[in-house]
N, C-alpha and C positions, 0 to 999 in steps of 0.2 A: 437521253432516250435513244434506244436502238431497237431495230426490228419493228414489227408491227405493234400497234397499240390495240391490244385485244382485251375484251371483257371476258372474264372467266364465266363460262356457261354454268348455270345451276345444275346440280346433279339431277334434279327432276327432269330437266330438259333433255339431258343426255339419255337418261333412262327411257323417257317417252319416245324420242326419235328412234332409239335402239329397238323398242318394241315394234314400231311401225316397220322398220327395216327387216326384223326377223319374220314378221308376218308376210312381208313381200317375198322374202327368200323361200318361205314355206310354200307360198302360191306358185312360185317358179318351179320348185321341185315337184309339187303335185302335178302341175301341168306337164312337165317332162315325163313323169312316171306314167300318167294316163296316156300320153301320146305313144310312149314305147309299148305299152301293154295292148293297145287297140289292134295294131298290126293290120290295118285295113290296106288293101291293095291301092297303090297310087298315093298313099298319104304323104310320102316325102315330096312327090311332085306337087301335091296340093299345098304343102308347107312352103315350098319354094315360090309358088305362085302367089301365096298370101304375102310373103316378104317382098316380092317384086312390086306388088301393088301397094302394100301397106307402108313400107319404109319411106318411100318418097312422100307419100301423103303426110306421114308423121313429121318429116322434116319441114314440109311446107306449113302445116298448121301450127307447129310450135313456134314459128316465127311471129305469129300474131296472137299473143296471149292477151287476155283481158285483165287489167290490173284493177282489183277492187280498191276503193279509196281508203287504204289503211295507212296508219302513220309509220309503221315499221316496215312497210313494203314486203310483208311476209306472205301475203295471200295473192298468188298469181294463178288465175284460172286459164288453163290451156284447153283449146277445143279439139284436142286429139281424140276425144270421146267419139267423134264421128267415124274415125278409123275403126275404133273397137266395134261400133254397131255394124259397120260394113263387113268386118271379118266374121261377126256372128251370123250375118245373113249369107255369107259367101261360102263357108265351109263348115264341116262338122265342129262341134264345140271343142274337142281335144286338139284339133288342128288349129282352130282360131285362137284358142287359149295360148298355146305355145308360140304361135306367130305373134300374137300381141306382146308377149313377154320379150320376145327377140327383137321387137320393134321399139318398144317403149324404153327398155333399159339402155341400149347404146345411144338412142336419141337424147336422153336426158344426161347421160354421162359425158357426152361430147359438147355440152353447152359451156359457154364461158361464164361460169359461176364458181363459187367456192365448192370444195368437195363436199362439204356438209350439205349444201343446197342441192348439189347434183344427186347425191345418194338419196336424199329425202324425196326429191321430185320423182326419181326413178321408182322408189318404193311405193309412194302414194299412187303413181300411175299404174304399177302392177296390180295394186289392190282394186283398181276400177273393175278388173275382170270378175272376181268373185261377187262383187256387189251387183254388177249388171246381170250376171247369170242367175244370182239369187232372186232378183226382183222379177226377171222373166219367167223363172220357174214357178214362183209363187202365183203369178198371174196366168200360168198355164199355157204359154206360148210354144215351148220346145215341142217338136213332133216331126214326123216324116213329111216330106214334100211330095210333089207329084212324081219325082224321079226316085222315090224311096230313099232319098239321102237325108239322114237325120241332122237337122241344124237347130241351133238355139232359137233362131227366128225363122219360121218356115215360109214367110212371105205369103200368107193367106190374104193379106190386104183387107182384113176386116177391122171394125172399130176396136175390138178387144186388143188386137195386135198393135194397132197404132197407139193405143193407150198404154200398153205394156212398154213399148219402146220409149215413149215419152217419160213414163214413170222410171224406167231404168236409167235414162239420161239424167233426170232430176235427182234420183238417188245418188248417182255418181257425183253430181255437183254438190249436193248437200254434205255428203261424206268428205269430199275434197275440202270444202270451205270449213267444215267443223273441225276436222282433224288438223288442218293448217292453223286455224284460229287458236286451238288449244296449244299447239306447238309454239306459236308465237307468244302467247300469253305466259306460258311457263318460262320461255327463254327470257322475255323482256320484263317478267314479273309484274304483268298488268292483269286486269280482270278479263275472264273469258268473254263476258258479256260485251265489254268494251270492244273486243277484237271481232266479235261476230256481227255486231250491229253497225254496218257500214252502208253508205249510200251506194247504189249501183248494184247491189247483190241480186235483186229481182231482175234487172236488165241482163246481168251476166247469166242468170239461170235461163232466161228466155233465149238468149243467144245460143247457149249450150244445147238446149232442146232443138233449136232450129238446125244447128250443125249436126246433131245426132240424126235429125230427120233427113239430112243430106246423105248420111251413111245408109239409112234405110232405103232412100231413093236409089242410091248406087246399086244395092242388091237387087232391087226390082228391075232396074235397067238391064243388069247382067242376065237375069233369069227370065224376065217377062217381055222385054222390049229388045229391038234390034240393037246391037252393041254401039252403033254410031250415035244412038240417042244419048249415050253417056256424055257427049259433048254439051248437051243441054244443062248438065250439072255444073258446068264451068261458070255459067252466069250467076246463079245464086251464090256459088262459093266465092267468086270474086267480089260480088257486092257485099257479102258478109264480112270478108276480110278487110275490104276498104272501110266499111262502116266501123268495124272493130278498131281498125288503126286510127281513124279520126277520133273515135270516142276515147281511145287510150291517150292520144296526144292532148286532147282537151282536159282529161282527168290528170295527166302528168303535169300540166301547167298548174292546175289548181292544187294538186298534191305538193309540188315543189314550193309554191308560194306559202302554203300552210306550213310545210316542213321548215322552210327558211325562217318564217316568223317564230315558230316554236324554238328553233335552234338559237335565234338571237336572244330570246328570253331565257332559255335554259343555260346557255354558255356564260352569260353575264351574271349568273347566280353562283358560279363555282368559285371557290376560294383557294384551291390548290391546283398545281400543274397536273398532277396525276388524275385528279377528278375531272379536269378540264379536258384532258386528252381522251378519257373514257367517254365523256359526254359528246365530244367531237366525233368519235367513232360511231356512236349510236346515231347521231343525227346525219352523219354521212350516209348511212344506209337509208335513212328516211328521205334524204334529198335525192340520192342517186336512184332510188327505187329498187334497190337490190341488196340482199344480205351479203353480197360479195364485195361491197365497198369496204375499203379499209383505210386506216390512218397508220402510216409507217414512216420509217426514216429514209427509206430508199424510194426513188422515183418510180413512175409507171414502167411496167415491162411491156413486152410485146403483147398486143391484144388488149391493152389497158389505156385508159385516159387518166390524167392526174394533174393536180395543181399543188404548188408548194404553199406551206404555211409557216411563217417565221414565228417560232415559239419562244424567242428570246435567249440570251446567253449563248448565242452562236448555234442554237439548235434549229434545224429546218425539218419540218414534217411534211409529208405528202399525202393528200387525199386521193386515193386511187379507186377506180371502178372499171368493170369490164367495158370494153369498147363495143358499142352497138353497131350492127351492120348498116342501119339507116343513118345517113349523114345528118339528116335533120335532128334526129333524136340524139345523135352523138354531140352535135353542136349545143343542143339544149342542155344535155348533161354537163358539158364543160362550163357553160355559163352559170348553171346552178352551183356547181362545185366551186367556181371562182367566187361567187357571192358568199358561199359558206366559208371559204378560206378567209375572206375579208372580215367576216364576223369572228372567226376564230382568232385571227391575228389581233383584232381589237381586244378580245377577251384575254389572250395571252399577255398582251401589254399591260392590261389592268392588273392581272395576277402578278406579273413581274414587279410592277410598281408597288403593289400591296406587299409583296414579299420583301422588297427593298426597304419599305417603310417599317415593316415588321422587324427586319434585321437592324435597322438604325435604332429602333426603340429598345433593342437589347444589346447594342454594341456601342462601345465608347468611340466617339468620333476621332479623338486625338490619337489613341494608341491602337485602335482596331481590336482591343480586347473586349471580352464580355463586360457589360456594365452591372450595376447593382441589381437590376431587375433579372437579367439572365442568370447572374451568379446565385441569386436567391432561389430561382426555379431549379437550377441544377443542385443546389445544396439540399433543397426539400426532397428531390428525387433520390439523391444518394443517401440521405438520412433515412428515408423509408426503406431502401434496400439494405442498409446496414442494420436497421432494427429487425427486419425479417430474417436476416442472416445471422443475427446474434453477434455482430462485430462492431458494436458502437464504439468501443474503446479504441478502435483503429482509425476512426474517422476524425480528421484534424482540420481545424480552420486557423489560418494565420491572418492577422490583420497587420498591415505594414504601413508605416508612415516615414516619409523622407525627412531627415533632419537637415535643416539649412536650405530647403527648397524655396522658401519664401524670399530669401535673399537673392536667389538667382532670378526669380520673377521680377522682384522690384528693381534689381540692378540692370539686368539685360533685356527685360521685357518678356512678354508672354510667349513670343515665338521661340525664344531660347528655352523657356520653361517647358513648352510643349515638346521641343526636340529632346530635352533631358527625360521627359516622361516616356517618350517613345523608346529611348535607349534603355531605361530601366525596365519597361515592359518587355522588350525583346530579350534582355538578359534574364529576366525571370522565366520567360517562356522556354529559353534554351536550357536553363538550369533544372527546370521542373517539367519533365516529360512524362509520358505514359498516361495514366488516367487522371492526372491533376488538371485543375482549372485555375487559371490566373485571370483576375479581373481587376479593372480600375473602378473604384467606388466613387471617386470624385476628388478634385484637388490633387493632392500628392498622396492619396491613400489607395493602397492596393489590397487585394485579398487573395488568398490561395486556399483551394479546397483539395484535400488529399483523402480519397475514400479508403486507402489502405496504406497507413504510415506505421512502420514498426520501429523506425530510428528517428525519434523526434529531435534529439540533440544534433545528430548529423544533418538532418534536414535544415534546422535553424542556422547552423554554421554556414551551410551552402547558400542559403538565402541572404544572410548578412554579407557574404562576399559578393553576391550578385548586386546587392543594393549599394555596395561601396564603389561609387562611380567617380572617375576623374576626367573632367572635360575641359578642353581649352576653348575659351570664348573670348574674342576680341583681345587677344594677348594675355588673358588671365587664365590661370589654372583653377578650376573650381572642383572642390572635393565635396561630394555629397555622400551621406551614408544613411542608414535607416534604423528604426526601432521596430520590434516585432512583438506582437501579443499573440499568444497561442491558446486555443481552447480545444478540449477533447469533448466529443459527444458523450452525453450521459443519458440515462433513461429519463424520458419526460422533456428533454430539450427539444426546442423547435428552432427554425431558422433565426428568428429574432434573438432568441436566447444565446445561441452560439456566436452570432456576430457581436452582440452586446458584451459577452464575456471576453472574446478576443480583443475587442476595442478597449475594454477596461484594463486588460493586461498590457496592451500597447502603451496606454498612458502611463502606467507604472514603469515601464521600460524607459520612457522618455524622462520621467521624473527622477529616475535613479541613475542618470548619466548618459542615456541615449546609446546608440550603436550596440545594442544588446537585445536579448529576447527574454521575455517573462512569460511563464505559463500561468494561466488563470487559476486562482484559488478563491474559494468562497469569501474569505476575508477581504480580498481585494474589492469585491463588490460592495462590501460594507464600508470600506474606506472611500470608494467612489461615491457612494450615497452620501457619506459625510461631507465630501467635497461639494457635491451638488447642493447640499443643504447650506454650506457656507456661501455658495454663489447665490442661492436664493435669499439668504439673509443680507448679503451685500447689495443685491438689487433693491431690497426693501428698506435698507438702512438710510435714515435721514442724514443730511449733510453734517449736522452737529454731532453725529455719532463718531466722526473722525476728528481726532484732536492732534495737535502738533506739539512734539517735544523737540528740544533744541540741544545739540551736542557741540561744545566749544571746539574751535580749531585754533591751535596756538602757534606762535612764531618761534620755532626753535633757535633760529640764528639771532634773534633780537634779545634773548635772555642775557642779562649781564653776567659776566664771568663769576662764578661762585654763587650766583643767585639760585634759589630753589625754584621759584615760579617762572612761568613763561606767559607773556602777554597774549590775550585773546584778540585774534584779528578777524574772526568770522564764526558763524554758527551754521551747522547743517540741520535743516528742518527734517525731522523724521516723523512719519505719520503713525498714529496709533488708532486702533478701532475699539470703541467701547461697544462691545456686542451685547445685544439685548436678546436673551433667550427666554421668551415667555414670561416677562416681568422680572426675571432674575438677571440682573446686570452682572456680567462676568468681568474679571480683571481685564485690563487693556491687552489687546492682542497685537503683537508685533508685526511689522510688514512682511517678514519672511513667511508668515503663515497664511497670508491672504492676498498679497499683491500679485502673485502668479495667477491665482484664480480670478482675480479682478481683471487682469489682462486677457485671460482666456474668455471671460464673459463680457468684456467691454465696459464693465462698470468702472475700470480704472480712469476713464475720461472724467466722469463725475467726481471721483475721489481726488484726482489730480487738480481739477479746477477748485475744489474746496480747499485743498492745501495751499494752493497758490493765492487764493483770496485771503486765507487766514494769515499767511506769512506777510502779505502786504499790509494787513491791518495791524499785526504785531510789530511791524518795523518801527513805528514811532516809539512805542514803549521800550523796545530794546535799545534804540539809540539814546533815549532819555536816560536810561540807567548806565549805559556804557560811556556816554559823553564823548563819543568819537564815532567815526564812520566804521561800520562793520560790513563784511560780505555775508549775505544770507544765501546759503546754497539749498536749492530745492531739487529733489529727484524727479526726472521726467521719463515717462515710459515711451517706448517707440510707438505705442498705439496712440498716444497723445499727439506725437509729432505729425501723424498722418491726418489728424482732424483738421478740417479746413479753417476753423475759427481760432486755432491755437495761437497763431502769431498775434492776432488782435488782443487775445487775453493776456499774453505775456507782456505786450506793450503797455496795457493798462496797469499791470502789476509793477512794471519797471518804473512807470511815472509815479506811482504811489510810494514805492520804496525809496526812490530818489528824493522825493519831497520830504521824506523823513531823515534823509541823510545817510541811507544805506545803499548798498549796491547788490543787485540780484544776480545770482549765479544759477545756471541750469545744469544739473548733472544728468548725464546720459551714458549708457554703456557703449562699448566699442562697436557693437553690431550696427549702429546707425551710420558709422563711417563708411561701410562697404556699399551702402545704398546710394547709387548715383542720383536717384530721384529726390533724395533728401538734401543734396548739396544746396540747392536754391533755398530750401526751407531753413537750413542752418544759417545761411547768409542773411535771410530776412530776420531771423531771431537775433543775430549779432547786431543788425542795424537798429533794433529797438533799444539797444543799450545794455542788453542782458549779456553777462559773460558766460561762455560755454566751457564746461568742464567734462573731461572723460572720467567716468566712474569705473572702478574695478579694472584699472589698466593692467594689461598683461594676461588677462584671462580669455580674451577673445581674439579679435583680428588686429593685433598690434602691427602697425606698419609705419615706417617713416614717411612713405609716400602719402598716406592718408593724413597724417599729422601736418605735413607741409601744405596740403591743399584744402584743409578744413579750418574754419575760423574758431579754433579752440584756443583758450588762454591758459589752461592748466589741465593737469591730470592727477588722479589719485591712484597711488600704488595700492593694489589690493592687499587686504590683511593676510591672505594666504602666503604672501612673500615676506611680509614684515614679521610674521610669527616666528620664523626660524633664523632670522639673520644673526642672532647671538649664538647659535649652536651649529649651524650648517654653513660651511664656506660657500657651497653652491648658491644657496638662497641669498647670502650676503653679496656675492658677485653679481647676481641678477639684479638686485635692487640697486647696487651701485651703478650698473650699467644703465638702468632706467633714469637714475638721477642725472648722470652725465648727458644722456640723450636729451632729457628735458632742458637741461641748462644750454645745450648747444642750439636748441630750437627756441630758446627764449621763453619757455613755458614754466609756470609756477608748479611745483611739485608738492603734493600733500600725501603723507604716509598715513594710511588708515590702520586701525587696530593696534595702536601702540599701548601695551599693557605693562611693560616693565621699564625700569629706569635704564637698564643696559641697552635696550632697544633704542630709547630716545638718544642715548649718548652716541651710539654708532650712527644713527641717522644724521645727527648734528655734524659729526665728523665727515660724513660723506658729502655734506653741503645741501642736504634736504631742507627746504625752507620751512615747511609747515607740517603739523602732525595733529592727529586726533585719536582719541581712544579712551578706554576706561582708566588708564594711568592718570589722566587729567581730570576727567569728569564724565559721568554717565549722562545720557540724555535727560533733560529736565523740562517740566512745563514752563511756560513763559513767565509765570509768577515766581517760580523758584530760581530761574536762571539769572534774575536781577541781582541776587546776592553774589553770584559768581562773577558777574561782569564788573564789579567795583574794583577788583584787584587782580594781579596776575594769578593764574591757576597754579596751584602747588601740586606736584605729583603725589599721588596717594601711595602708601607703602605696599598695598596689595590691590590687585584688580578686583 
């Protein structure tokens, strides 16, 4: 805030005060013209004498105004009407009129008030003249006196003349109060009736009539009594001034108390800084008792008093008011303004706290970016503007998700994760400037709003680069990238639709390889609905809907030279889902089609427990048919590992399989190796007697360091490497390197996806111990696998 805090005056108020001023100017001009046209001998001497007597009296009487008890301090009655009555008794009307104008205008313009108040008071004072003359004329008082000098009040000292003088003074008072009340009501937007009806108005009128009577007595003394008798007028004048001052002080105390109470009530109902500053300005006038009181950013100047108000955020305002001549009144004003400043500071503190809470409700605490609420508000506003401007196709929303962020949180803690989020938010902000909005919606999800986007492809490329972050934490280099879903605004779209479409496209980007962007198409929504239907069916599926098939694992190195078959040393348990679609049971669904969704929905925990129990139950039947100990391998999701009861469930399954003569293996992907928080969990699982195997080795975070410090006994080479070892030297070299690494670490190696005899031969020559794949046997139900377990598995001619 800078400068003064001003309320913009209503146009009606400016026009009204302007009319009053124009009327006053017309009165001054008419008075001057009449004086000039009269041309009476000695009129200039008479004018000078009127000014010598009238101007000092005006200066004295204006120091003791009577303040009517009004809230806005807008009606101040001055007793200078006594000077007007004296001048009308003293000299001819044209001389008295010009003398009155020359006294009242400079007296009011020299007061310590705002220029608006000075001009208004001068104008209303000038208008006293025609009102008084009009009343006196109507009541028939003007006429020649004994010296044949025509005056407005001939000083005949009869009852009619006294009544006329009293009526003129009362008329002046009524017009003064009425015109001022209308001015205040128009300016403050209050009712005229409320401004007119104030306590003390009758007392003020009586005092005005009394002071006007003093002016009449002054004329009588000058013309009818010896001049020294004028000193007798000093006594009633002093008594009147002292009484007026005492009454004013009493009413000032009451007015200030009422004004402070109303200020405390009004200021604490304001909800914005600007409204609070305007309300403080309004009540400063009420408390100080003058329209010249102001709220501004600079302190009091010469001739002013003021107190500071701390408005928050380093802003200090000052409540200022004209300095009164009376030290007692000045001290009272200062105390009242200090009390108002205290109320104002408390109100500003409340508004600042409210604004801070409002900001926190719309801002992300970690990154400082707008949150979902604020982003939705801005999106709604921009959507409406785009719709009105006919440029919906240019409004673009991006939904961003970090790939691999969870591993950072799990491995290094949430503080490291928050630091990474701040870095990503800063990079996005720097990349997307202008009218764009970057927000964090929650977790590792961000959103971007671009009201005017003409190059979508270039935009997404820049955002992908911004999301590609490499951070060094605790000696490790972490690489995080992101997936982007994009949606363009279309007719009929709302905020929820745009965000949902962008979110749907983002999930497609993650499902198709991550580190890419996908633009929303209507068919994506249909696919997402289908996935949600799968999740719903998974949540409602009973445990018996998930069945286990077993695929043999053979020993490549134990096959006799020249023999066709290879002995079975283990079985991998593969889950199948017998999905029920409204009474029509569909063919078994493979894990590739639902495990990912099960992990996304959390239903994988129940499915995994069902598989683990079923394998433990099947162990006795499998061992009975095989006649020897077999390894039973069960796939485990990272979601299961984080479940608090998982170790106990594995321990129970290990005991049951061991009692049947089999050994339980748990297969898990390489992603669990980078999570420091799972190290203890892996060791607990190993202590149950379960063997730990890395599944799909080579596709994730392969590291010798991880293998050395994690309790794994074997790993499986992913089928994507095995598939090409007979045709591509690079694939063959990679697999051979994996085999040698496993041998060096003392780990058992299993090759997955073996489908051709040539692949089996090459793996055997490399020294790979175990293999599984369609070359040997497809996954079979437990009843069907019994026939396979009786003899070595013979490779099939085709996959």
